[in-house]
N, CA, C, O and the ligand as a Tripos MOL2 file, in Angstrom:
@<TRIPOS>MOLECULE
protein
  253   251    64     0     0
PROTEIN
NO_CHARGES

@<TRIPOS>ATOM
      1 N           0.8410   -1.1550   -0.0970 N.3       1 MET1
      2 CA         -0.2130    0.0210    0.0460 C.3       1 MET1
      3 C           0.8890    1.2180    0.0580 C.2       1 MET1
      4 O           1.8240    1.3300    0.8500 O.2       1 MET1
      5 N           0.5470    2.0910   -1.0220 N.am      2 THR2
      6 CA          1.4010    3.4280   -0.8200 C.3       2 THR2
      7 C           0.4650    4.5980   -0.2530 C.2       2 THR2
      8 O          -0.7240    4.6570   -0.5670 O.2       2 THR2
      9 N           1.0920    5.5530    0.6250 N.am      3 TYR3
     10 CA          0.4470    6.6030    1.1860 C.3       3 TYR3
     11 C           1.0160    8.0900    0.4550 C.2       3 TYR3
     12 O           0.7890    9.1770    0.9850 O.2       3 TYR3
     13 N           1.6390    7.9750   -0.5940 N.am      4 ASP4
     14 CA          2.1900    8.9480   -1.3420 C.3       4 ASP4
     15 C           1.0090    9.9630   -1.8870 C.2       4 ASP4
     16 O           1.3480   11.1460   -1.9240 O.2       4 ASP4
     17 N          -0.1190    9.7060   -2.2450 N.am      5 ARG5
     18 CA         -1.2250   10.4720   -2.6070 C.3       5 ARG5
     19 C          -2.0900   10.7650   -1.5660 C.2       5 ARG5
     20 O          -3.0800   11.4540   -1.8130 O.2       5 ARG5
     21 N          -1.8560   10.2980   -0.2780 N.am      6 LEU6
     22 CA         -2.8220   10.5410    0.7730 C.3       6 LEU6
     23 C          -2.7030   11.8470    1.1650 C.2       6 LEU6
     24 O          -1.5890   12.3450    1.3230 O.2       6 LEU6
     25 N          -3.8750   12.5650    1.3710 N.am      7 VAL7
     26 CA         -3.8160   13.9460    1.7100 C.3       7 VAL7
     27 C          -4.2870   14.2490    3.0740 C.2       7 VAL7
     28 O          -5.4360   13.8560    3.2750 O.2       7 VAL7
     29 N          -3.6590   14.8980    4.1620 N.am      8 CYS8
     30 CA         -4.0110   15.3740    5.3360 C.3       8 CYS8
     31 C          -5.3100   15.8860    5.5410 C.2       8 CYS8
     32 O          -5.7860   16.8000    4.8670 O.2       8 CYS8
     33 N          -5.9490   15.2490    6.5620 N.am      9 ALA9
     34 CA         -7.4140   16.1400    6.7910 C.3       9 ALA9
     35 C          -7.0410   17.5150    7.5700 C.2       9 ALA9
     36 O          -7.8530   18.4390    7.5150 O.2       9 ALA9
     37 N          -5.8620   17.6670    8.2730 N.am     10 ASN10
     38 CA         -5.5450   18.6980    9.1880 C.3      10 ASN10
     39 C          -4.9870   19.9400    8.4670 C.2      10 ASN10
     40 O          -5.4230   21.0750    8.6600 O.2      10 ASN10
     41 N          -3.8740   19.5960    7.5240 N.am     11 CYS11
     42 CA         -3.0900   20.6310    6.9340 C.3      11 CYS11
     43 C          -3.4000   20.3650    5.1880 C.2      11 CYS11
     44 O          -2.8620   21.0890    4.3500 O.2      11 CYS11
     45 N          -4.0880   19.5300    4.9050 N.am     12 ALA12
     46 CA         -4.3160   19.4870    3.3490 C.3      12 ALA12
     47 C          -3.1290   19.2630    2.7110 C.2      12 ALA12
     48 O          -3.2220   19.4900    1.5050 O.2      12 ALA12
     49 N          -2.0340   18.8980    3.0730 N.am     13 ALA13
     50 CA         -0.6830   18.5660    2.5170 C.3      13 ALA13
     51 C          -0.6070   17.1730    2.1850 C.2      13 ALA13
     52 O          -1.4660   16.4650    2.7100 O.2      13 ALA13
     53 N           0.2410   16.6130    1.4200 N.am     14 PRO14
     54 CA          0.4670   15.1510    1.2460 C.3      14 PRO14
     55 C           1.0580   14.7130    2.5080 C.2      14 PRO14
     56 O           1.9960   15.3220    3.0210 O.2      14 PRO14
     57 N           0.4730   13.5580    3.0730 N.am     15 VAL15
     58 CA          0.8770   12.9780    4.3110 C.3      15 VAL15
     59 C           2.2530   12.4570    4.2970 C.2      15 VAL15
     60 O           2.8020   12.2570    5.3810 O.2      15 VAL15
     61 N           2.8500   12.2240    3.2420 N.am     16 SER16
     62 CA          4.2870   11.6340    2.9480 C.3      16 SER16
     63 C           5.2920   12.8850    3.4000 C.2      16 SER16
     64 O           6.4120   12.6760    3.8670 O.2      16 SER16
     65 N           4.6900   14.3160    3.1800 N.am     17 GLU17
     66 CA          5.5840   15.4700    3.4510 C.3      17 GLU17
     67 C           5.6870   15.4390    5.0370 C.2      17 GLU17
     68 O           6.7360   15.8920    5.4950 O.2      17 GLU17
     69 N           4.8260   15.0100    5.8530 N.am     18 GLY18
     70 CA          4.9120   15.1270    7.2350 C.3      18 GLY18
     71 C           4.9090   16.6090    7.7380 C.2      18 GLY18
     72 O           5.7090   16.9360    8.6140 O.2      18 GLY18
     73 N           4.1260   17.4150    7.2650 N.am     19 ARG19
     74 CA          4.2260   18.9470    7.8680 C.3      19 ARG19
     75 C           3.6000   19.0590    9.0600 C.2      19 ARG19
     76 O           4.0180   19.9430    9.8080 O.2      19 ARG19
     77 N           2.6460   18.3390    9.4480 N.am     20 CYS20
     78 CA          2.1050   18.5790   10.9310 C.3      20 CYS20
     79 C           2.1260   17.3800   11.7330 C.2      20 CYS20
     80 O           2.3750   16.3140   11.1700 O.2      20 CYS20
     81 N           1.8980   17.4110   12.9760 N.am     21 PRO21
     82 CA          1.9270   16.1300   13.7650 C.3      21 PRO21
     83 C           0.8310   15.0750   13.2060 C.2      21 PRO21
     84 O           1.0670   13.8700   13.2850 O.2      21 PRO21
     85 N          -0.2490   15.5100   12.6980 N.am     22 VAL22
     86 CA         -1.1150   14.5510   12.2400 C.3      22 VAL22
     87 C          -0.6410   13.7500   11.1810 C.2      22 VAL22
     88 O          -0.8130   12.5320   11.1280 O.2      22 VAL22
     89 N           0.0770   14.5600   10.1640 N.am     23 CYS23
     90 CA          0.5990   13.8670    9.0200 C.3      23 CYS23
     91 C           1.6520   12.9650    9.4530 C.2      23 CYS23
     92 O           1.6870   11.8400    8.9530 O.2      23 CYS23
     93 N           2.7380   13.4020   10.5420 N.am     24 ARG24
     94 CA          3.5990   12.4380   11.0110 C.3      24 ARG24
     95 C           3.1160   11.1220   11.6530 C.2      24 ARG24
     96 O           3.5980   10.0050   11.4650 O.2      24 ARG24
     97 N           2.1580   11.4280   12.3820 N.am     25 ALA25
     98 CA          1.3780   10.1890   13.0640 C.3      25 ALA25
     99 C           0.9300    9.0760   12.0980 C.2      25 ALA25
    100 O           1.1980    7.8740   12.1010 O.2      25 ALA25
    101 N           0.0490    9.9370   11.1380 N.am     26 ASN26
    102 CA         -0.4090    8.9780   10.0920 C.3      26 ASN26
    103 C           0.5560    8.1240    9.2120 C.2      26 ASN26
    104 O           0.3760    6.9890    8.7700 O.2      26 ASN26
    105 N           1.7660    9.0620    9.0520 N.am     27 ARG27
    106 CA          2.8180    8.3450    8.1970 C.3      27 ARG27
    107 C           3.4710    7.1970    8.9580 C.2      27 ARG27
    108 O           3.6980    6.1040    8.4400 O.2      27 ARG27
    109 N           3.7720    7.5270   10.2680 N.am     28 GLU28
    110 CA          4.3510    6.3250   11.0300 C.3      28 GLU28
    111 C           3.5250    5.0580   11.2020 C.2      28 GLU28
    112 O           4.0220    3.9320   11.2350 O.2      28 GLU28
    113 N           2.1710    5.3360   11.3130 N.am     29 ARG29
    114 CA          1.1970    4.2880   11.3640 C.3      29 ARG29
    115 C           1.0960    3.2550   10.0610 C.2      29 ARG29
    116 O           1.0940    2.0240   10.0780 O.2      29 ARG29
    117 N           1.0100    4.2020    8.8790 N.am     30 LEU30
    118 CA          1.0970    3.7070    7.6060 C.3      30 LEU30
    119 C           2.3540    2.7260    7.5050 C.2      30 LEU30
    120 O           2.2400    1.5390    7.2010 O.2      30 LEU30
    121 N           3.5210    3.3340    7.7850 N.am     31 GLN31
    122 CA          4.7760    2.5850    7.4180 C.3      31 GLN31
    123 C           4.7290    1.2670    8.3370 C.2      31 GLN31
    124 O           5.1010    0.2080    7.8320 O.2      31 GLN31
    125 N           4.2820    1.2950    9.6800 N.am     32 GLN32
    126 CA          4.1660    0.2380   10.4800 C.3      32 GLN32
    127 C           3.3250   -0.7400    9.8210 C.2      32 GLN32
    128 O           3.7360   -1.8860    9.6430 O.2      32 GLN32
    129 N           2.1860   -0.3690    9.4510 N.am     33 GLU33
    130 CA          1.3670   -1.4300    8.6130 C.3      33 GLU33
    131 C           1.7740   -2.1250    7.5610 C.2      33 GLU33
    132 O           1.5210   -3.3260    7.4580 O.2      33 GLU33
    133 N           2.5170   -1.3870    6.5750 N.am     34 SER34
    134 CA          3.3020   -1.8480    5.5780 C.3      34 SER34
    135 C           4.1710   -2.7640    5.8010 C.2      34 SER34
    136 O           4.2300   -3.7910    5.1250 O.2      34 SER34
    137 N           5.0060   -2.4790    6.8490 N.am     35 PHE35
    138 CA          6.1450   -3.4140    7.6190 C.3      35 PHE35
    139 C           5.6220   -4.6970    7.9490 C.2      35 PHE35
    140 O           6.2190   -5.7570    7.7570 O.2      35 PHE35
    141 N           4.2880   -4.5500    8.5400 N.am     36 LEU36
    142 CA          3.7820   -5.9230    9.1690 C.3      36 LEU36
    143 C           3.1130   -6.6930    8.3380 C.2      36 LEU36
    144 O           3.0170   -7.8910    8.6070 O.2      36 LEU36
    145 N           2.5410   -6.1830    7.2080 N.am     37 SER37
    146 CA          1.7410   -6.8630    6.0290 C.3      37 SER37
    147 C           2.8760   -7.5830    5.2350 C.2      37 SER37
    148 O           2.6140   -8.6180    4.6210 O.2      37 SER37
    149 N           4.2830   -6.9890    5.2390 N.am     38 GLY38
    150 CA          5.3380   -7.5800    4.5790 C.3      38 GLY38
    151 C           5.8020   -8.9270    5.2070 C.2      38 GLY38
    152 O           6.4870   -9.7590    4.6120 O.2      38 GLY38
    153 N           5.3480   -9.0360    6.4750 N.am     39 ILE39
    154 CA          5.8600  -10.2920    7.0550 C.3      39 ILE39
    155 C           4.9070  -11.3460    6.6990 C.2      39 ILE39
    156 O           3.7020  -11.1460    6.8520 O.2      39 ILE39
    157 N           5.3320  -12.3990    6.2600 N.am     40 SER40
    158 CA          4.0580  -13.6260    5.9500 C.3      40 SER40
    159 C           3.6700  -14.2480    7.1230 C.2      40 SER40
    160 O           4.4380  -14.5470    8.0380 O.2      40 SER40
    161 N           2.1410  -14.4970    7.0860 N.am     41 PRO41
    162 CA          2.0230  -15.3290    8.2680 C.3      41 PRO41
    163 C           2.7340  -16.6470    8.5980 C.2      41 PRO41
    164 O           2.7970  -17.0490    9.7600 O.2      41 PRO41
    165 N           3.2330  -17.2710    7.6360 N.am     42 MET42
    166 CA          4.0060  -18.5470    7.8510 C.3      42 MET42
    167 C           5.2190  -18.1060    8.7280 C.2      42 MET42
    168 O           5.6000  -18.7050    9.7330 O.2      42 MET42
    169 N           5.7400  -17.0360    8.2330 N.am     43 ALA43
    170 CA          6.9630  -16.7590    9.0720 C.3      43 ALA43
    171 C           6.9020  -16.4510   10.5990 C.2      43 ALA43
    172 O           7.7450  -16.7510   11.4440 O.2      43 ALA43
    173 N           5.5590  -15.6950   10.7940 N.am     44 LEU44
    174 CA          5.2980  -15.6310   12.2080 C.3      44 LEU44
    175 C           4.8760  -16.8290   12.9290 C.2      44 LEU44
    176 O           5.0570  -16.9890   14.1360 O.2      44 LEU44
    177 N           4.3980  -17.5340   12.2730 N.am     45 ILE45
    178 CA          4.1520  -19.1910   12.9520 C.3      45 ILE45
    179 C           5.4570  -19.7200   13.1850 C.2      45 ILE45
    180 O           5.7550  -20.0760   14.3250 O.2      45 ILE45
    181 N           6.4550  -19.8360   12.0320 N.am     46 ALA46
    182 CA          7.6040  -20.4410   12.2830 C.3      46 ALA46
    183 C           8.3300  -19.8120   13.4550 C.2      46 ALA46
    184 O           8.8960  -20.5150   14.2930 O.2      46 ALA46
    185 N           8.3140  -18.3600   13.5190 N.am     47 LEU47
    186 CA          8.9870  -17.7480   14.7350 C.3      47 LEU47
    187 C           8.3800  -18.1480   15.9930 C.2      47 LEU47
    188 O           9.0880  -18.2970   16.9890 O.2      47 LEU47
    189 N           6.9330  -18.3610   16.0330 N.am     48 LEU48
    190 CA          6.3980  -18.6640   17.2930 C.3      48 LEU48
    191 C           6.7430  -20.1440   17.8080 C.2      48 LEU48
    192 O           6.7830  -20.4950   18.9870 O.2      48 LEU48
    193 N           7.0050  -21.0120   16.5710 N.am     49 ALA49
    194 CA          7.3720  -22.3280   17.1040 C.3      49 ALA49
    195 C           8.7740  -22.3500   17.5200 C.2      49 ALA49
    196 O           9.2030  -23.0690   18.4230 O.2      49 ALA49
    197 N           9.4130  -21.6020   16.8830 N.am     50 VAL50
    198 CA         10.8330  -21.5810   17.5990 C.3      50 VAL50
    199 C          10.9360  -21.1570   18.9390 C.2      50 VAL50
    200 O          11.7220  -21.6630   19.7410 O.2      50 VAL50
    201 N           9.9800  -20.0270   19.2570 N.am     51 LEU51
    202 CA         10.0330  -19.6850   20.6260 C.3      51 LEU51
    203 C           9.5100  -20.6660   21.5250 C.2      51 LEU51
    204 O          10.0910  -20.8810   22.5900 O.2      51 LEU51
    205 N           8.4200  -21.3150   21.1890 N.am     52 VAL52
    206 CA          7.7860  -22.4220   22.0830 C.3      52 VAL52
    207 C           8.7900  -23.2990   22.3920 C.2      52 VAL52
    208 O           8.9550  -23.6180   23.5700 O.2      52 VAL52
    209 N           9.7280  -23.8900   21.2270 N.am     53 ALA53
    210 CA         10.7670  -24.7750   21.4370 C.3      53 ALA53
    211 C          11.6340  -24.4490   22.4580 C.2      53 ALA53
    212 O          11.9540  -25.1740   23.3990 O.2      53 ALA53
    213 N          12.0660  -23.1170   22.1850 N.am     54 ALA54
    214 CA         13.0720  -22.7570   23.3040 C.3      54 ALA54
    215 C          12.7940  -22.5430   24.4950 C.2      54 ALA54
    216 O          13.7050  -22.7110   25.3060 O.2      54 ALA54
    217 N          11.5420  -22.1330   24.9600 N.am     55 VAL55
    218 CA         11.1320  -21.9700   26.1810 C.3      55 VAL55
    219 C          10.8080  -23.5530   26.7520 C.2      55 VAL55
    220 O          10.9030  -23.8100   27.9520 O.2      55 VAL55
    221 N          10.4860  -24.3900   25.9230 N.am     56 ALA56
    222 CA         10.4410  -25.7840   26.4820 C.3      56 ALA56
    223 C          11.7390  -26.3710   27.0210 C.2      56 ALA56
    224 O          11.9560  -26.9070   28.1080 O.2      56 ALA56
    225 N          12.5850  -26.1250   25.9410 N.am     57 LEU57
    226 CA         13.9770  -26.6670   26.0800 C.3      57 LEU57
    227 C          14.7410  -26.0290   27.3090 C.2      57 LEU57
    228 O          15.6100  -26.6650   27.9060 O.2      57 LEU57
    229 N          14.3220  -24.5470   27.7100 N.am     58 LEU58
    230 CA         14.9650  -24.0210   28.9600 C.3      58 LEU58
    231 C          14.1090  -24.5720   30.0520 C.2      58 LEU58
    232 O          14.7770  -24.7250   31.0740 O.2      58 LEU58
    233 N          13.0570  -24.8670   30.1640 N.am     59 ALA59
    234 CA         12.1410  -25.2420   31.2960 C.3      59 ALA59
    235 C          12.7460  -26.6010   31.6270 C.2      59 ALA59
    236 O          12.8600  -26.8610   32.8250 O.2      59 ALA59
    237 N          13.1620  -27.5320   30.7090 N.am     60 HIS60
    238 CA         13.8440  -28.9260   31.0100 C.3      60 HIS60
    239 C          14.9460  -28.7620   31.5400 C.2      60 HIS60
    240 O          15.2780  -29.6050   32.3740 O.2      60 HIS60
    241 N          15.8580  -27.6590   31.2480 N.am     61 GLN61
    242 CA         17.1640  -27.3640   31.5080 C.3      61 GLN61
    243 C          17.2440  -27.0620   33.0870 C.2      61 GLN61
    244 O          18.0050  -27.6240   33.8750 O.2      61 GLN61
    245 N          16.4830  -26.2510   33.3300 N.am     62 THR62
    246 CA         16.2090  -25.6600   34.7990 C.3      62 THR62
    247 C          15.9630  -26.6260   35.8770 C.2      62 THR62
    248 O          16.3480  -26.4570   37.0340 O.2      62 THR62
    249 N          15.3330  -27.6070   35.4710 N.am     63 VAL63
    250 CA         15.0700  -28.6460   36.7420 C.3      63 VAL63
    251 C          16.1520  -29.5190   37.1240 C.2      63 VAL63
    252 O          16.0090  -30.3070   38.0590 O.2      63 VAL63
    253 ZN         -1.0710   17.2350    8.2680 Zn       64 ZN64
@<TRIPOS>BOND
     1     1     2 1
     2     2     3 1
     3     3     4 2
     4     3     5 am
     5     5     6 1
     6     6     7 1
     7     7     8 2
     8     7     9 am
     9     9    10 1
    10    10    11 1
    11    11    12 2
    12    11    13 am
    13    13    14 1
    14    14    15 1
    15    15    16 2
    16    15    17 am
    17    17    18 1
    18    18    19 1
    19    19    20 2
    20    19    21 am
    21    21    22 1
    22    22    23 1
    23    23    24 2
    24    23    25 am
    25    25    26 1
    26    26    27 1
    27    27    28 2
    28    27    29 am
    29    29    30 1
    30    30    31 1
    31    31    32 2
    32    31    33 am
    33    33    34 1
    34    34    35 1
    35    35    36 2
    36    35    37 am
    37    37    38 1
    38    38    39 1
    39    39    40 2
    40    39    41 am
    41    41    42 1
    42    42    43 1
    43    43    44 2
    44    43    45 am
    45    45    46 1
    46    46    47 1
    47    47    48 2
    48    47    49 am
    49    49    50 1
    50    50    51 1
    51    51    52 2
    52    51    53 am
    53    53    54 1
    54    54    55 1
    55    55    56 2
    56    55    57 am
    57    57    58 1
    58    58    59 1
    59    59    60 2
    60    59    61 am
    61    61    62 1
    62    62    63 1
    63    63    64 2
    64    63    65 am
    65    65    66 1
    66    66    67 1
    67    67    68 2
    68    67    69 am
    69    69    70 1
    70    70    71 1
    71    71    72 2
    72    71    73 am
    73    73    74 1
    74    74    75 1
    75    75    76 2
    76    75    77 am
    77    77    78 1
    78    78    79 1
    79    79    80 2
    80    79    81 am
    81    81    82 1
    82    82    83 1
    83    83    84 2
    84    83    85 am
    85    85    86 1
    86    86    87 1
    87    87    88 2
    88    87    89 am
    89    89    90 1
    90    90    91 1
    91    91    92 2
    92    91    93 am
    93    93    94 1
    94    94    95 1
    95    95    96 2
    96    95    97 am
    97    97    98 1
    98    98    99 1
    99    99   100 2
   100    99   101 am
   101   101   102 1
   102   102   103 1
   103   103   104 2
   104   103   105 am
   105   105   106 1
   106   106   107 1
   107   107   108 2
   108   107   109 am
   109   109   110 1
   110   110   111 1
   111   111   112 2
   112   111   113 am
   113   113   114 1
   114   114   115 1
   115   115   116 2
   116   115   117 am
   117   117   118 1
   118   118   119 1
   119   119   120 2
   120   119   121 am
   121   121   122 1
   122   122   123 1
   123   123   124 2
   124   123   125 am
   125   125   126 1
   126   126   127 1
   127   127   128 2
   128   127   129 am
   129   129   130 1
   130   130   131 1
   131   131   132 2
   132   131   133 am
   133   133   134 1
   134   134   135 1
   135   135   136 2
   136   135   137 am
   137   137   138 1
   138   138   139 1
   139   139   140 2
   140   139   141 am
   141   141   142 1
   142   142   143 1
   143   143   144 2
   144   143   145 am
   145   145   146 1
   146   146   147 1
   147   147   148 2
   148   147   149 am
   149   149   150 1
   150   150   151 1
   151   151   152 2
   152   151   153 am
   153   153   154 1
   154   154   155 1
   155   155   156 2
   156   155   157 am
   157   157   158 1
   158   158   159 1
   159   159   160 2
   160   159   161 am
   161   161   162 1
   162   162   163 1
   163   163   164 2
   164   163   165 am
   165   165   166 1
   166   166   167 1
   167   167   168 2
   168   167   169 am
   169   169   170 1
   170   170   171 1
   171   171   172 2
   172   171   173 am
   173   173   174 1
   174   174   175 1
   175   175   176 2
   176   175   177 am
   177   177   178 1
   178   178   179 1
   179   179   180 2
   180   179   181 am
   181   181   182 1
   182   182   183 1
   183   183   184 2
   184   183   185 am
   185   185   186 1
   186   186   187 1
   187   187   188 2
   188   187   189 am
   189   189   190 1
   190   190   191 1
   191   191   192 2
   192   191   193 am
   193   193   194 1
   194   194   195 1
   195   195   196 2
   196   195   197 am
   197   197   198 1
   198   198   199 1
   199   199   200 2
   200   199   201 am
   201   201   202 1
   202   202   203 1
   203   203   204 2
   204   203   205 am
   205   205   206 1
   206   206   207 1
   207   207   208 2
   208   207   209 am
   209   209   210 1
   210   210   211 1
   211   211   212 2
   212   211   213 am
   213   213   214 1
   214   214   215 1
   215   215   216 2
   216   215   217 am
   217   217   218 1
   218   218   219 1
   219   219   220 2
   220   219   221 am
   221   221   222 1
   222   222   223 1
   223   223   224 2
   224   223   225 am
   225   225   226 1
   226   226   227 1
   227   227   228 2
   228   227   229 am
   229   229   230 1
   230   230   231 1
   231   231   232 2
   232   231   233 am
   233   233   234 1
   234   234   235 1
   235   235   236 2
   236   235   237 am
   237   237   238 1
   238   238   239 1
   239   239   240 2
   240   239   241 am
   241   241   242 1
   242   242   243 1
   243   243   244 2
   244   243   245 am
   245   245   246 1
   246   246   247 1
   247   247   248 2
   248   247   249 am
   249   249   250 1
   250   250   251 1
   251   251   252 2
@<TRIPOS>SUBSTRUCTURE
     1 MET1         2 RESIDUE 1 A MET
     2 THR2         6 RESIDUE 1 A THR
     3 TYR3        10 RESIDUE 1 A TYR
     4 ASP4        14 RESIDUE 1 A ASP
     5 ARG5        18 RESIDUE 1 A ARG
     6 LEU6        22 RESIDUE 1 A LEU
     7 VAL7        26 RESIDUE 1 A VAL
     8 CYS8        30 RESIDUE 1 A CYS
     9 ALA9        34 RESIDUE 1 A ALA
    10 ASN10       38 RESIDUE 1 A ASN
    11 CYS11       42 RESIDUE 1 A CYS
    12 ALA12       46 RESIDUE 1 A ALA
    13 ALA13       50 RESIDUE 1 A ALA
    14 PRO14       54 RESIDUE 1 A PRO
    15 VAL15       58 RESIDUE 1 A VAL
    16 SER16       62 RESIDUE 1 A SER
    17 GLU17       66 RESIDUE 1 A GLU
    18 GLY18       70 RESIDUE 1 A GLY
    19 ARG19       74 RESIDUE 1 A ARG
    20 CYS20       78 RESIDUE 1 A CYS
    21 PRO21       82 RESIDUE 1 A PRO
    22 VAL22       86 RESIDUE 1 A VAL
    23 CYS23       90 RESIDUE 1 A CYS
    24 ARG24       94 RESIDUE 1 A ARG
    25 ALA25       98 RESIDUE 1 A ALA
    26 ASN26      102 RESIDUE 1 A ASN
    27 ARG27      106 RESIDUE 1 A ARG
    28 GLU28      110 RESIDUE 1 A GLU
    29 ARG29      114 RESIDUE 1 A ARG
    30 LEU30      118 RESIDUE 1 A LEU
    31 GLN31      122 RESIDUE 1 A GLN
    32 GLN32      126 RESIDUE 1 A GLN
    33 GLU33      130 RESIDUE 1 A GLU
    34 SER34      134 RESIDUE 1 A SER
    35 PHE35      138 RESIDUE 1 A PHE
    36 LEU36      142 RESIDUE 1 A LEU
    37 SER37      146 RESIDUE 1 A SER
    38 GLY38      150 RESIDUE 1 A GLY
    39 ILE39      154 RESIDUE 1 A ILE
    40 SER40      158 RESIDUE 1 A SER
    41 PRO41      162 RESIDUE 1 A PRO
    42 MET42      166 RESIDUE 1 A MET
    43 ALA43      170 RESIDUE 1 A ALA
    44 LEU44      174 RESIDUE 1 A LEU
    45 ILE45      178 RESIDUE 1 A ILE
    46 ALA46      182 RESIDUE 1 A ALA
    47 LEU47      186 RESIDUE 1 A LEU
    48 LEU48      190 RESIDUE 1 A LEU
    49 ALA49      194 RESIDUE 1 A ALA
    50 VAL50      198 RESIDUE 1 A VAL
    51 LEU51      202 RESIDUE 1 A LEU
    52 VAL52      206 RESIDUE 1 A VAL
    53 ALA53      210 RESIDUE 1 A ALA
    54 ALA54      214 RESIDUE 1 A ALA
    55 VAL55      218 RESIDUE 1 A VAL
    56 ALA56      222 RESIDUE 1 A ALA
    57 LEU57      226 RESIDUE 1 A LEU
    58 LEU58      230 RESIDUE 1 A LEU
    59 ALA59      234 RESIDUE 1 A ALA
    60 HIS60      238 RESIDUE 1 A HIS
    61 GLN61      242 RESIDUE 1 A GLN
    62 THR62      246 RESIDUE 1 A THR
    63 VAL63      250 RESIDUE 1 A VAL
    64 ZN64       253 GROUP 0 **** ****
């Protein structure tokens, strides 16, 4: 998703220019969303599985 043509409701300038706090907040939120959507669900599941395995391994070692 691109936010290049998104116009701010507060200052009526392109959000990508970040002229006012509302612009900057929207820009950061949109960047975070595009970052999160760039991660595939399978990668998240794999990461979770690795974490669970690591926790289980640590739990066994501390006994
Ligand atoms: Zn603005």
